[in-house]
Structure formats: structure tokens, C-alpha cells
C-alpha positions as CSV (number, residue, x, y, z in Angstrom):
1,M,-133.8,110.4,140.1
2,P,-137.1,111.2,138.5
3,T,-139.1,108.3,136.9
4,S,-139.2,108.4,133.1
5,F,-142.5,108.2,131.2
6,N,-141.8,104.6,130.1
7,E,-140.8,103.6,133.6
8,S,-144.1,105.0,135.0
9,V,-146.1,103.1,132.3
10,I,-144.3,99.9,133.1
11,E,-144.8,100.2,136.8
12,Q,-148.5,101.0,136.4
13,F,-149.0,98.1,133.9
14,R,-147.5,95.6,136.3
15,A,-149.3,97.1,139.3
16,D,-152.7,96.9,137.5
17,G,-152.2,93.2,136.5
18,G,-151.3,93.9,132.9
19,K,-154.0,96.4,132.1
20,A,-153.3,99.6,130.1
21,T,-154.3,102.7,132.1
22,G,-153.9,106.5,131.8
23,P,-153.1,107.7,128.3
24,F,-153.1,104.0,127.0
25,E,-156.4,103.0,128.6
26,G,-158.5,100.9,126.2
27,R,-155.5,100.1,124.0
28,N,-153.7,96.8,123.5
29,L,-150.4,97.2,125.4
30,L,-147.6,94.7,126.1
31,L,-144.1,95.0,127.6
32,L,-141.2,93.9,125.4
33,T,-137.9,93.1,127.1
34,T,-134.9,93.0,124.7
35,T,-131.2,92.5,125.1
36,G,-129.1,95.5,124.0
37,A,-127.4,94.9,120.7
38,E,-124.1,96.5,122.0
39,S,-124.5,96.8,125.7
40,G,-126.0,93.3,126.4
41,T,-128.2,94.8,129.1
42,Q,-131.9,94.1,129.2
43,R,-134.3,96.9,128.4
44,T,-138.1,96.9,128.7
45,T,-140.3,98.9,126.5
46,P,-144.1,99.4,126.6
47,L,-145.5,98.8,123.1
48,G,-148.9,98.8,121.4
49,Y,-149.6,95.5,119.7
50,V,-152.0,94.1,117.1
51,R,-153.4,90.6,116.9
52,H,-153.4,88.8,113.6
53,G,-154.9,85.4,114.0
54,D,-152.8,83.7,116.8
55,S,-149.9,86.0,116.2
56,L,-148.9,89.2,118.0
57,L,-147.5,92.1,115.9
58,V,-145.6,95.1,117.0
59,V,-144.7,97.9,114.5
60,G,-141.4,99.8,114.7
61,S,-142.9,103.2,114.0
62,E,-141.3,105.1,116.9
63,L,-144.2,107.6,116.5
64,G,-143.0,108.5,113.0
65,A,-139.3,109.1,113.9
66,P,-136.9,108.9,110.9
67,T,-135.0,105.9,112.3
68,P,-136.1,102.6,113.7
69,P,-136.4,102.3,117.5
70,D,-133.7,100.9,119.7
71,W,-135.7,97.8,120.6
72,Y,-135.8,96.8,116.9
73,R,-132.0,97.0,116.6
74,D,-131.8,94.9,119.8
75,L,-134.0,92.1,118.6
76,L,-132.1,91.8,115.3
77,A,-129.0,91.1,117.4
78,H,-130.7,89.0,120.1
79,P,-133.9,87.4,118.7
80,V,-135.2,85.8,121.9
81,V,-137.3,88.4,123.8
82,R,-139.5,88.4,126.9
83,V,-143.1,89.4,126.5
84,E,-145.5,90.5,129.3
85,L,-149.1,90.4,128.1
86,G,-151.8,90.8,130.7
87,T,-150.7,88.7,133.7
88,E,-148.7,86.3,131.4
89,T,-145.0,86.4,130.9
90,F,-143.3,84.3,128.2
91,Q,-140.3,84.1,125.8
92,A,-140.9,84.7,122.1
93,L,-138.8,84.7,119.0
94,A,-139.0,88.2,117.3
95,V,-139.2,87.8,113.5
96,P,-139.5,90.8,111.3
97,A,-141.8,90.2,108.4
98,E,-140.5,90.4,104.8
99,G,-141.7,91.3,101.3
100,T,-145.4,91.1,100.6
101,R,-146.1,89.6,104.0
102,R,-144.7,92.7,105.7
103,E,-146.9,94.9,103.5
104,E,-150.0,92.8,104.2
105,L,-149.4,92.8,108.0
106,L,-148.7,96.5,108.0
107,E,-152.0,97.2,106.2
108,H,-153.7,95.0,108.8
109,A,-152.0,96.9,111.6
110,V,-153.0,100.3,110.1
111,R,-156.7,99.1,109.7
112,T,-156.7,97.9,113.3
113,A,-154.8,100.8,114.8
114,P,-155.0,103.8,112.5
115,G,-152.3,105.7,114.3
116,H,-149.7,103.5,112.5
117,G,-150.8,105.1,109.3
118,D,-150.1,108.5,110.6
119,H,-146.7,107.3,111.8
120,R,-145.9,105.8,108.4
121,A,-146.6,109.0,106.6
122,R,-144.6,111.0,109.1
123,A,-141.6,108.7,109.1
124,A,-141.2,108.4,105.3
125,R,-139.5,105.1,105.7
126,S,-140.3,101.4,105.6
127,L,-141.8,100.5,109.0
128,P,-140.7,97.1,110.3
129,V,-143.5,94.8,111.4
130,V,-142.3,92.2,113.9
131,V,-144.1,88.9,114.6
132,L,-143.7,87.5,118.1
133,E,-143.5,83.8,117.5
134,P,-143.1,80.9,120.0
135,A,-139.5,80.7,120.9
136,E,-139.6,76.9,121.1
137,P,-139.1,74.7,118.0
138,D,-142.2,73.2,116.3
139,G,-143.5,70.2,118.2
140,W,-141.5,71.0,121.3
141,E,-142.8,69.3,124.5
142,G,-139.7,68.8,126.5
143,P,-139.1,66.2,129.1
144,R,-142.2,65.5,131.2
145,E,-140.2,65.8,134.4
146,V,-136.8,67.4,135.2
147,R,-135.5,66.1,138.5
148,T,-131.8,65.7,138.0
149,L,-129.0,67.6,136.3
150,A,-128.9,64.7,133.7
151,D,-132.6,65.5,132.9
152,K,-131.8,69.2,132.5
153,I,-128.9,68.6,130.1
154,M,-131.1,66.3,128.1
155,E,-133.8,68.9,128.0
156,V,-131.3,71.5,126.6
157,H,-130.0,69.0,124.1
158,T,-133.5,68.1,122.9
159,W,-134.3,71.8,122.5
160,L,-131.1,72.5,120.5
161,R,-131.7,69.5,118.2
162,G,-135.3,70.7,117.6
163,Q,-134.2,74.2,116.8
164,L,-131.6,73.0,114.3
165,R,-134.2,70.7,112.6
166,Q,-136.5,73.7,112.3
167,V,-133.8,75.9,110.8
168,A,-133.0,73.2,108.2
169,A,-136.7,72.7,107.3
170,Q,-137.1,76.5,106.8
171,A,-133.9,76.7,104.8
172,D,-135.1,73.9,102.5
173,A,-138.5,75.6,102.0
174,H,-136.7,78.9,101.3
175,F,-134.4,77.5,98.6
176,A,-137.0,75.3,97.1
177,A,-139.3,78.3,96.5
178,L,-136.4,80.1,94.9
179,A,-135.5,77.2,92.7
180,A,-139.2,76.8,91.5
181,H,-139.3,80.3,90.2
182,E,-139.4,80.6,86.4
183,G,-139.7,83.4,83.9
184,P,-138.6,87.0,84.0
185,G,-138.6,89.2,87.0
186,E,-137.6,88.8,90.6
187,P,-138.5,85.5,92.3
188,P,-141.3,85.7,94.8
189,A,-140.0,86.1,98.3
190,P,-140.9,83.1,100.4
191,D,-140.8,85.3,103.5
192,L,-138.4,83.0,105.3
193,G,-135.1,84.8,105.0
194,L,-135.3,86.7,108.3
195,Q,-137.2,83.9,110.0
196,I,-134.3,81.5,109.2
197,R,-131.8,84.1,110.4
198,Q,-133.6,84.8,113.7
199,R,-134.2,81.2,114.5
200,C,-130.6,80.2,113.7
201,L,-129.2,83.2,115.6
202,A,-131.3,82.2,118.6
203,F,-130.1,78.7,118.4
204,C,-126.4,79.7,118.1
205,Q,-126.7,82.1,121.1
206,A,-128.4,79.4,123.2
207,L,-125.7,76.8,122.2
208,R,-122.9,79.3,123.0
209,F,-124.4,80.0,126.5
210,H,-124.8,76.2,127.1
211,H,-121.1,75.6,126.2
212,V,-119.8,78.5,128.2
213,S,-121.7,77.2,131.3
214,E,-120.3,73.7,130.8
215,D,-116.7,74.9,130.3
216,A,-116.7,77.5,133.1
217,H,-118.7,75.6,135.8
218,L,-119.9,72.0,135.1
219,F,-116.7,70.4,133.6
220,P,-114.2,71.9,136.2
221,T,-116.5,70.7,139.0
222,M,-116.9,67.2,137.6
223,A,-113.1,67.0,136.8
224,R,-112.3,67.3,140.5
225,H,-114.5,64.3,141.3
226,H,-113.6,62.3,138.2
227,P,-109.9,62.8,137.4
228,D,-110.0,59.6,135.2
229,L,-112.2,61.6,132.7
230,A,-109.6,64.3,132.1
231,G,-109.2,63.2,128.5
232,T,-113.0,63.3,128.0
233,F,-113.3,66.8,129.3
234,A,-110.4,68.0,127.1
235,R,-112.1,66.4,124.1
236,L,-115.5,68.1,124.9
237,T,-113.8,71.5,125.3
238,E,-112.0,71.1,122.0
239,E,-115.3,70.2,120.3
240,H,-116.9,73.3,121.8
241,R,-114.2,75.4,120.0
242,T,-114.9,73.6,116.7
243,V,-118.7,74.1,117.0
244,A,-118.2,77.7,117.9
245,R,-116.1,78.3,114.8
246,I,-118.8,76.7,112.6
247,Q,-121.4,78.8,114.4
248,D,-119.5,82.1,113.6
249,E,-119.2,81.1,110.0
250,L,-122.9,80.3,109.8
251,V,-124.0,83.6,111.5
252,T,-121.9,85.5,108.9
253,L,-123.6,83.5,106.1
254,L,-127.0,84.3,107.6
255,A,-126.5,88.0,107.3
256,G,-127.3,87.6,103.6
257,V,-129.5,84.5,103.7
258,A,-132.1,86.1,101.3
259,I,-129.4,86.1,98.6
260,A,-127.2,83.2,100.0
261,D,-125.9,80.6,97.7
262,P,-128.0,77.5,98.5
263,E,-125.2,75.0,98.1
264,R,-122.8,76.8,100.3
265,F,-125.5,77.6,102.9
266,C,-126.6,73.9,103.1
267,T,-123.0,72.7,103.2
268,E,-122.4,74.9,106.2
269,L,-125.6,73.9,107.9
270,N,-125.1,70.2,107.3
271,A,-121.5,70.4,108.6
272,M,-122.7,72.1,111.8
273,T,-125.5,69.6,112.2
274,R,-123.1,66.6,112.0
275,E,-120.6,68.2,114.3
276,L,-123.2,69.2,116.9
277,N,-125.1,65.9,116.9
278,A,-121.8,64.0,117.3
279,H,-120.8,66.3,120.1
280,L,-124.2,65.9,121.9
281,D,-124.1,62.1,121.4
282,F,-120.7,62.0,123.0
283,E,-121.8,64.1,126.0
284,E,-124.8,61.9,126.5
285,E,-122.7,58.8,126.4
286,T,-119.9,60.0,128.7
287,I,-121.1,62.8,131.0
288,V,-124.9,62.6,131.4
289,P,-124.8,59.1,133.1
290,L,-122.7,60.6,135.8
291,L,-125.3,63.2,136.6
292,T,-128.4,61.0,137.2
293,E,-128.1,61.4,140.9
294,V,-127.5,65.1,141.0
295,P,-130.8,66.9,141.9
296,W,-132.1,69.7,139.7
297,P,-132.7,72.5,140.5
298,P,-129.8,72.5,143.0
299,A,-130.7,72.5,146.6
300,P,-130.3,75.9,148.3
301,P,-127.1,76.2,150.4
302,A,-127.4,75.2,154.0
303,R,-128.0,78.1,156.3
304,P,-125.1,78.8,158.7
305,A,-125.7,78.1,162.3
306,E,-126.8,81.0,164.3
307,A,-124.0,82.9,165.9
308,G,-123.6,82.2,169.6
309,R,-125.9,79.2,169.5
310,E,-125.2,77.1,172.4
311,H,-124.8,73.3,172.2
312,E,-127.5,71.3,173.8
313,E,-126.4,69.7,177.0
């Protein structure tokens, strides 16, 4: 099967240590890996990027096509992406800019890489400008050392709590700016609507993955060794269903966060925060202490004895 143009660019980029060569030589190029909005499969796309301070910007111009690129639709559904920049690979949160910030960042991109201006004129549509932000919550440091499964679960719990605090802080800033608006005309956009949505969606997806892993693997394994905790595992599984229901309601609410009712949004977010923290507290009290002697990462399985190996005499 012949190699596509994108595949050849990706192969060359990686083979040359993250340098753009060929038709992209001298240009800023990165590889963006997204998760398919519908397929759920990962897809890597080479993209030009623009620096703006400490931020990386990518523009959904699609060379002036009339519709946004597939990678943009993907990151709206799955905000956490993988970025390959030079020899560095890291996770990022993809946040489309809004309102006046989008216009300012697009103008910066056009000045830095004039081809975006040609694409804008050809597309005759609003070009999305995506900021690739740190995927971790503000102030995230994580545990200094992860040696046991208990450490790993505490790391995940700390990350989830940090994400939820950041969503709440951004929501407060968003609604405070709306409330402070006076006079005629539309209130100034605080440029946080999509940021809240993307951060909260990333949090919800990470939490769902964490719970599915526990329900499908961790809890059944532990239940075999601790039959006396059957009631505890049943309670945790039921709490997972409750948190999942609240998550689904919150994600639905986030679809219109820019025009969301502040009281309803905050009520949903506060309810989820209480439920989640109570659930994490209960896990940390009942399950985590049982895992302090389980090494992490797991030891590789023992290699089977060689066939026909003779016993020593």
C-alpha cells in the first residue's frame, strides 16, 4: 500500500529528530495526535505552528478548505492531545480561542506565517485558532515518587482534584465577568467558555477511564483476595454510576457554557464536586491502604522455562 503524503512527512520528521525537511524545510512543524471524534482511533497530523509567548498555536485553515479539518473536530470531542515538537513528546490540552482573543491570535498567526492570510481569504469562514496548553492543572507537581499501586491511585486522585478545582476557578471567573457587565450591548467575552468546556471534558473522560479500569480490573482482582470487602466494592461501583450520571449532565450543560445559566451550572458543578470528593475519600480510606505493598509499575510476568530444559543433577 503506497505511503500517503502525510505519512511520509511524519516518518521523515521522526527520522530527522523532529526537524522539518523537504517542502517544509525552515518552517515550524509539529505532529498532533488526536483521538477520532467518532472512531476513537488515534490519528497523527503534521501541522505548522506559531509561537505566541509561551504558547503554541495551530490554525484550522485546512489550506483554505470550506470546512474545518478532521483534527479540529477530533479535539472538540477529545481535548487531550499528544504533541511531538522537535525531539520532545508531551500531552497538551487543546483549547480553541474565542471572541476577541481568537481574532488577536489569528492576526498574530497571519503576521508570523502569511500563508494563513491566504487560507483565510480562500476559505471564507472563521478559522479556528487552537492554543495547546499544559494538560495538567495549575500548580500540578504530582507525587515525588510512585513505587506502589497505592501511590499511583493517589497520583490519579490528586490530578482529578486539581482539574476539578481549576474548572471551578475558571467558571467563577467566567460568570463574574458576565455579572460585572453593565450598560447596553453584548457583555465582553471573558474568553473562558471553551477553555472551561475543554478542561472539564478532559477531566470527565479521565475520570471515566479511571472508574472503568477499577470496575473491570482492580476491584474484581481485589475482591478475590478480600471477600470481606464485598460490600465496600459494591458501594464503590454504585458511586461510580452516580458520578457518571452527574458527569453526563455536566457535559451536556457544557455544550452551551458561554450562555449557561450561572446558578444551574454552579449547582451541577458543586454537586459533582461533593460526590466526587466523598467518593475519593472513601476509596482512600478503604482501598488504598490495601495496595501499599503492591509494586508499581507491575513486575513483568515471569518468563516460562525453556522447553526441554533438563533438571540439574
